[in-house]
N, C-alpha and C positions, 0 to 999 in steps of 0.2 A: 543450562538448557538453551538450545538455540531458539530464538524467536521471542524470548521474554521481554517485558518492558525494559527499555534502555538498550536493547540490542541494536547493533548497527548493520545495515544492509547496503549492498551495492545493487542498484537497479540498472540493468544493461539490456541492450538489444530490443527495446520497446518498438512495437509497431503502432499503427494508429496515428495520433496527433504528433507529427514530426516537429512541431514547434516545441512540444514538451519533451520529446525523446531524442534530441540531437546528439547527445553523448551520455556516457554513464553518469549516474548520480549516486550520491551517498545520502542515506536517510536513516533516521533513528526512530525506533518504535517508541511511541509516547502514549500516555494515558491522559485523557482529558475528561472532566466530569460530564460533558455534553455528548460524548461518544460512547455508546453502549456495547461496542464490539461486534455488531452485526450490520449487514446491509441486506437488501433483498436476495442476494446470491448466497447468503449464509455468513459464516464466521469471517470477520474482517480484522485486519491489523491496521491501526492508525499510525501513519508514518509522517514525520516532519522532515522536509528536505534540508540537507545541510550544506549543499553546494549548488552551483549552476545558476542558470537564469531564474529559476523559481525558488531560490533559497528562502526558507522560512515557511513556505506553503505546506498545507496538509494534503496528503493523499491517503486513500485507504486501498488495501489490496485484499482481494478475495481469491480463493483457489480456482484455477482453471480446470482442475481435475476432480474426480470423484473423491480422492483423498483430501482431507482437510489441510490447511496450512500447517498445523501442528504435526500432523502425520508425515507430511512431506519433509519437514525440517527435522523430524526425529530420525529419518533415514539418510540424511545428508545435509550439506549446507545450502542446497538450492531448492527453490519452490517455483513452480509455474503459476503465474498469477494474472489476474485482470486488475488493471490499475484504474482507480476511480478518483477523480478530482473532487475535492471537497469545496464546493462553491462558496458557501457562507458558514465558515466554522464558528463555533461559539454557542452560547445559550440559545435555544430555539432550533438548533439543528435537528432535522428530522431525517431518519435513515431511508430516504426514498431514491428512486432512480433519478428524479429531477434534481435533488440536492447533491447527489454524488454520482454523476454520470460516468460511465466507463469511457476511458479515452484511449485504451490500447491494452495490449497484452505484453508481458515481459517475463524475464527470469529475475528473481531476486536471489542474492547470495548472502548468507549470514557471514559477517566478517569477524 
């Protein structure tokens, strides 16, 4: 099933913070005990970046559409998302706008 824990995604074409989105990135969906799977925008996937300038950092993605991430990926390998940077990952993380600010919108592709 597309999008499950361990899935790999390509993040491409991000707008917003161009320091963060200068070129396509590869990310893996991970599960961490401190991340409950939601942000104020709803269902969220926690991704860890596997290449590029921000390798190893965590981001979360939420749906840009009415359809959830799961629903979008059930219909094809792409999802339209809002990318949130996780500022202080780890124990004590709180799923707030301040702790995970939106830094842009992008398309993710399940690989």
